[in-house]
C-alpha positions in Angstrom: 97.4 54.3 104.7 97.5 55.5 101.5 100.5 57.4 100.1 100.1 61.3 99.7 100.0 61.9 95.7 98.6 65.5 96.0 98.4 68.3 98.2 96.5 71.4 98.3 96.1 75.0 99.9 94.4 78.2 99.3 96.8 81.2 99.0 96.8 84.0 101.1 97.2 86.6 99.6 98.1 87.9 96.0 101.4 87.6 96.5 101.8 84.4 98.1 104.0 82.3 95.8 105.3 79.6 97.1 104.0 75.9 97.9 105.6 72.6 99.6 104.7 69.5 98.4 107.0 68.1 100.5 104.8 65.4 101.6 104.7 63.8 98.1 107.7 61.6 97.8 109.2 61.7 94.6 112.6 60.3 93.4 115.3 61.8 95.3 118.8 61.2 94.2 117.5 59.8 90.7 117.5 60.7 87.2 114.1 61.4 87.7 113.6 65.0 88.2 110.3 66.3 90.5 109.5 68.6 87.7 108.9 65.9 85.7 106.2 64.2 88.3 104.6 66.8 88.9 101.5 68.8 87.7 100.2 72.3 89.2 96.9 73.6 89.3 94.7 77.0 90.0 91.5 76.2 90.8 91.4 73.4 88.8 93.1 74.7 86.0 96.6 73.0 84.8 99.4 75.5 84.7 102.6 75.1 82.5 106.2 74.5 83.7 108.4 77.6 83.3 105.6 80.0 81.9 103.5 79.5 85.1 106.0 78.5 87.7 109.4 76.8 88.7 110.2 73.7 90.8 113.1 74.2 93.6 113.8 70.3 93.9 116.3 71.1 97.0 113.5 72.7 99.1 110.7 70.7 97.6 108.7 73.7 96.5 106.6 75.0 93.6 107.3 78.5 93.2 104.9 80.8 91.0 106.3 83.4 88.9 106.5 86.7 89.5 104.1 87.4 86.4 101.9 84.9 87.1 98.7 86.5 89.0 97.3 85.0 91.8 94.2 86.1 94.1 93.2 85.6 97.9 91.8 81.9 98.2 92.9 81.1 94.6 93.2 77.0 95.5 97.0 75.6 94.2 96.6 72.1 93.8 99.8 69.8 93.4 100.0 66.3 92.3 102.8 63.8 91.3 101.7 62.1 87.9 103.7 58.9 86.8 103.9 58.8 83.3 104.1 54.8 82.6 104.3 55.1 79.2 107.9 54.3 78.8 109.5 52.4 81.4 112.2 54.2 83.5 114.4 50.7 83.4 114.9 49.2 80.3 115.9 45.4 81.5 118.9 43.7 79.1 119.3 39.4 78.7 122.5 38.8 80.3 123.6 41.9 82.0 123.8 42.6 85.5 121.4 43.8 87.7 121.7 46.6 90.0 119.2 47.6 93.2 118.9 50.7 92.4 117.5 49.7 88.5 115.1 47.5 90.6 114.1 49.9 93.1 113.4 52.3 89.7 111.5 49.8 87.7 109.5 48.6 90.7 108.4 52.6 92.3 107.3 53.1 88.9 104.8 50.9 89.4 104.0 51.8 92.8 103.9 55.3 92.1 101.4 54.9 89.9 99.5 52.9 91.8 99.2 54.5 94.6 98.2 58.0 92.0 95.5 55.5 90.8 94.1 54.4 94.8 94.0 58.4 95.6 91.5 59.1 92.2 89.5 56.2 92.8 89.3 57.0 96.5 88.3 60.5 95.6 86.4 59.2 92.5 82.2 58.8 92.6 81.9 55.2 94.4 79.0 52.8 94.0 77.3 52.2 97.7 76.4 48.6 97.4 74.8 48.4 100.7 72.3 51.7 99.8 72.1 51.0 95.9 73.3 54.6 95.0 76.4 56.2 93.9 78.3 58.2 97.0 80.1 62.0 96.0 81.7 61.1 99.0 80.9 64.7 100.4 82.0 66.3 96.8 79.8 68.7 94.8 79.9 67.4 91.3 80.6 69.6 88.6 80.6 70.5 84.6 77.6 68.6 83.5 75.7 69.3 81.0 71.8 70.1 81.3 69.4 67.4 81.5 67.1 66.6 78.4 65.4 63.3 78.9 63.4 62.5 82.7 66.2 60.0 83.9 69.3 62.3 83.2 70.8 64.4 86.0 69.8 68.4 86.5 72.2 70.6 86.5 72.2 73.5 89.1 71.7 76.3 86.7 68.2 74.6 85.9 67.3 74.4 89.0 68.0 77.9 89.5 66.1 78.5 85.9 63.1 76.9 86.9 62.8 78.4 90.3 62.7 81.4 88.4 60.0 80.6 86.4 61.6 80.2 82.8 63.8 77.7 81.0 66.9 79.2 79.8 69.5 80.9 81.7 68.7 84.8 81.0 67.4 85.8 84.2 69.7 85.1 87.3 67.8 84.7 90.9 70.4 83.2 92.5 71.7 85.4 95.6 75.5 84.3 97.0 77.5 85.1 99.7 81.0 83.0 100.5 83.0 83.3 103.3 86.8 82.0 104.5 86.8 80.2 107.9 89.4 81.0 110.3 88.7 79.3 113.2 87.3 81.4 115.0 84.7 83.3 113.8 80.8 82.0 113.7 78.6 84.6 112.4 78.4 86.2 109.0 76.6 89.2 107.7 74.7 88.2 104.7 75.1 92.4 102.8 72.4 93.4 100.3 69.9 90.5 101.0 66.9 90.3 99.8 63.7 92.0 101.4 62.2 88.7 101.3 64.9 86.5 102.9 63.5 85.8 106.6 63.9 82.5 107.2 67.2 80.1 108.1 64.9 77.7 105.9 65.4 80.0 102.6 68.7 79.8 102.6 71.6 76.4 101.0 74.7 76.5 103.4 77.8 74.7 102.5 81.0 73.9 104.2 83.5 72.8 101.5 80.4 71.6 99.7 78.6 70.0 102.2 75.6 70.9 103.3 74.8 72.1 106.0 70.8 71.6 108.1 69.2 75.2 108.9 68.3 75.1 112.6 70.7 72.7 113.7 73.9 74.0 112.0 72.6 77.7 111.3 70.5 80.0 112.3 69.7 83.5 110.6 69.2 86.9 112.6 65.7 88.2 112.7 66.7 91.7 112.1 68.5 93.8 109.6 71.0 93.2 108.3 71.2 89.0 108.2 73.1 87.8 109.9 74.0 84.6 109.5 75.6 82.2 112.6 76.7 78.7 112.9 76.6 76.3 115.3 80.6 76.0 115.3 82.9 78.1 114.0 84.1 77.4 110.3 87.1 76.0 110.3 90.6 77.6 109.4 91.0 77.7 105.5 86.9 76.0 104.2 84.9 77.9 102.1 81.6 78.8 103.4 78.7 78.9 100.7 75.4 80.6 101.6 72.8 80.6 98.2 69.0 82.0 98.6 66.6 82.7 95.5 65.7 86.2 95.2 61.9 86.5 93.6 59.5 84.4 91.1 59.1 85.3 87.5 55.4 84.4 87.1 55.1 84.7 83.5 57.5 84.3 80.2 58.1 86.9 77.7 59.5 86.5 74.1 62.5 88.8 73.8 61.4 92.2 72.7 57.4 91.5 73.5 56.9 93.4 76.8 54.7 96.7 75.8 54.2 99.6 78.3 50.3 98.2 78.7 52.1 94.9 80.5 53.8 97.4 83.1 51.8 98.7 85.6 51.5 102.6 86.1 53.8 103.7 89.0 55.6 100.2 89.5 59.1 101.7 88.2 60.3 103.3 90.8 63.5 105.5 91.7 64.8 102.8 93.5 65.0 100.5 90.8 66.7 102.4 88.7 70.5 101.5 88.6 73.2 102.5 86.1 76.2 100.7 87.9 78.1 100.8 90.9 80.6 103.6 91.1 79.0 105.7 88.7 77.5 108.6 91.2 75.7 112.1 90.1 74.4 110.5 87.0 71.3 111.7 85.2 68.9 110.2 83.0 68.9 112.3 79.7 67.1 111.4 76.8 67.5 111.7 73.3 65.7 113.2 70.3 64.1 109.3 69.7 63.3 108.8 73.5 66.3 106.8 75.0 67.5 107.3 78.1 71.4 107.3 78.5 72.9 108.2 82.5 75.4 110.5 82.2 77.0 113.2 83.9 75.7 116.9 82.6 77.0 120.1 82.2 76.0 123.4 80.7 76.2 122.8 77.6 73.2 120.3 78.3 70.7 123.1 79.3 70.2 125.1 75.6 69.5 128.7 77.4 72.1 128.0 80.7 74.2 131.1 79.4 71.4 133.2 78.5 70.3 132.4 81.7 73.8 133.3 83.5 74.2 136.5 81.4 70.8 138.1 82.4 71.6 138.0 86.0 72.5 141.4 87.7 75.5 140.8 89.9 73.6 142.1 92.9 71.5 138.6 92.2 74.7 136.4 92.3 76.4 135.2 95.3 78.8 137.0 97.2 82.6 136.8 96.7 84.5 135.2 98.9 88.0 136.0 97.3 89.4 139.0 95.5 88.1 139.7 91.6 90.1 140.6 88.8 88.8 142.6 85.8 91.4 141.3 83.5 93.0 144.7 83.5 90.0 146.1 82.1 88.2 149.5 83.6 85.0 149.4 85.7 82.7 152.4 83.9 79.8 154.4 84.8 80.3 153.9 88.8 78.5 156.0 91.2 80.4 157.9 94.1 80.7 155.7 97.0 79.2 157.2 100.3 80.6 154.6 102.3 84.5 154.2 104.1 84.3 150.7 102.2 82.4 151.8 98.9 84.6 152.5 95.4 85.5 155.9 94.5 85.4 157.2 90.6 88.4 158.9 89.1 86.4 162.3 89.3 85.7 161.7 93.2 89.0 160.9 93.8 90.7 163.8 92.3 88.0 166.4 93.6 89.3 164.8 96.9 92.6 165.1 96.0 92.0 168.8 95.0 90.3 169.6 98.2 92.9 167.8 99.8 95.9 169.6 98.9 94.1 172.7 99.1 93.1 173.1 102.2 96.1 170.7 103.4 98.7 172.9 102.2 97.6 176.2 103.4 100.4 175.2 106.0 103.1 174.2 104.3 106.8 174.3 104.4 108.4 177.1 101.6 108.4 175.1 98.4 111.6 173.6 96.7 111.8 174.8 93.3 114.3 174.0 89.9 115.0 170.2 91.4 116.4 168.1 88.1 115.5 164.4 88.4 117.6 161.9 86.8 116.3 158.6 85.1 116.0 155.2 88.0 117.4 158.3 90.8 115.3 158.3 93.8 114.7 161.3 95.8 112.9 160.6 99.6 110.6 162.1 101.9 112.2 162.3 104.9 109.8 164.4 107.0 107.1 163.2 109.4 104.6 164.5 107.0 103.0 164.1 103.5 105.2 166.0 100.4 103.2 167.3 97.3 105.2 167.0 94.4 104.8 168.8 91.1 106.4 168.1 87.8 107.4 169.4 84.7 108.4 167.2 81.5 109.5 168.6 78.7 110.6 166.4 75.8 114.3 166.8 73.7 114.3 164.5 71.0 111.7 164.4 68.0 109.4 161.6 69.1 106.5 160.5 68.0 105.1 159.9 71.6 107.1 158.5 75.0 105.5 157.7 78.8 107.5 158.1 81.7 106.0 156.8 84.4 106.2 158.5 88.1 106.4 155.6 91.1 106.5 155.5 95.1 107.6 153.0 97.5 108.6 153.0 101.2 112.0 153.2 101.7 113.1 150.8 103.8 111.4 148.1 101.5 108.8 147.7 99.0 108.4 147.5 95.4 108.1 150.8 93.3 104.0 151.3 92.6 103.4 153.7 89.3 101.3 156.6 90.8 101.2 159.2 87.1 101.9 158.9 83.7 103.2 161.7 81.3 103.2 161.3 77.7 105.2 164.0 75.2 106.1 164.5 71.9 108.5 166.6 70.0 108.4 167.7 66.3 106.2 166.8 63.3 105.8 163.4 64.5 104.6 164.4 67.6 101.6 164.1 66.5 99.0 165.0 68.8 101.1 164.7 71.8 102.6 168.3 73.8 106.2 168.5 74.0 105.4 169.4 77.5 103.6 167.7 80.2 102.9 168.1 83.9 102.3 165.9 87.4 101.5 166.2 90.5 101.0 163.5 93.5 101.6 163.5 97.0 104.4 161.3 98.7 104.0 159.8 102.2 106.4 160.1 105.0 109.4 157.6 104.9 108.4 157.0 101.1 111.0 157.2 98.1 109.8 158.4 94.2 111.5 158.6 91.0 110.4 158.6 87.5 111.5 155.9 85.0 111.8 155.4 80.9 114.1 153.9 78.9 116.3 155.6 77.0 114.2 158.3 75.5 115.7 162.2 76.2 113.9 164.4 78.3 114.3 167.1 81.2 112.2 166.6 84.5 112.1 169.6 87.2 109.9 169.2 90.1 108.5 171.2 93.0 108.6 170.1 96.7 106.5 171.2 99.3 106.6 169.7 102.5 103.7 170.0 104.9 104.1 171.7 108.4 
C-alpha cells in the first residue's frame, strides 16, 4: 500500500483553524523539522509558513494564524515535499558510519520516492488497453483555449458555443453546489431557469465524477425544482449541478444593437433588475435620457413643496399625536361651539366675565388689603373656587417690568402662569403705566403666588371665596 504523503480536509467553518498531518510520516527525533517538510494549500493556493500558518510538531497539527481568513468548505491540503537538492548526510572518507546517518540518508530518498509515487498515482495516465489517457475520475483544469481542431476544448469554450457566441462575454451557465452530509439526497435548485424540466438538461457531478440522469438522479416535475440522488451524497463530497439557460441566436458587436432590433414590449418590468439588496428604487432619467435606479425623495418632484403648501389642513391626514406650534399663536380662530372645540381669547374672556358675574352672586365677604410677598404662596383651602383681584404698583424707576401670577395644586405639581402684568415708573417707563391689575380664579385646594426677579413692586390682592 502506498505511503500517505498528503492529507486534505474541508473547513467546517471560518473558525476551523487546526488540521492534523499525523497520517504523514516525518522525521521525528531528528534535526529535520516538520515545518521544513510540509507545504500547505488552501483551495490549491500555496500558503506561507509563519505568515499564514504555524506547525505544531508535538501534536502534529497545522494551525492557521488568526489573521488568515478561510470560509466554510475551503479545502486545506497538507503535502510532504522532501528536498533532495542537498543530501541530509554528507559521508566523509575514513569516518565512522552511524545507523542514524544511514537511516536519514536512505530515508530522504525513500520519502521522495513515496511522494513521486503519490504524484504519479494522482496524475494523468495512459491506458494502453483502451488507447486513451485516464484522468482517474479527476477533472482537468487550467488549460488554455483550443485554437486548432486537435486541441483540447475548455469548459468556457463549450459554454460560449452553447450560448451562440465566440467570446466569454455571455454567461448562460447556471450552477448549484452542495456539500454532502451522508444522509441528504434531495436538493432544491433555487432560481431554476423557467425552461428546466428534465433531468437530461442537467450535468451533475459528485466530487468531479459525472452522474447519469435517471440512473443516479431525477428532477421533480413541480416547482421549486428538486434534484434527488439515488443515494445520499457522502459526507464532505461536493455535489455540483449545471444547466444551460437560453440560447443567443444572433451575435451583435458592441454598440450595434438599435431600438429596431428589439421587439416592442419585449422588455417588461420582470426583466428589469438593478441588483440584489437595493429595494425601493425608481428609474430616474436625467436630461440626456439616461436612467439610473435609486431612491427618490421630495427634491426629485419639481412642484412638491408648492403642491403640499396649497393643501388645507382639513385635506391632510388626521393627526395621531400632539401638535406643537413652536410658541406661535393660532390666529383668526372662530369661536367654538362643541365641548371639544377650541375657544378663542375673546370667547374665553367673555365666558370668564359671565362666570364671575353669575358665579359670585353667592360669595363670602371679600378679604381686602392683602400684601403679597414675591414667591410666597397663599392657599385656597375652601371647598369652592376663589376669585383674586390684584393691584400691582411699581416702586422704582424702570422701563418696563413683568410680574407673573401663578397657580398649582397644593399637594404637588408645578407652577403655571395664569396672568402677566407689566408696569414701569419714571420717564424711562415709556408706554407702560406705573400700576397694573390682574384678575384670576384659584380652584379649591390650589395655591397662588406672584413671581419676578429683584424688581421692586407692591402687590395688593383682594380674595373673594364662593360660598
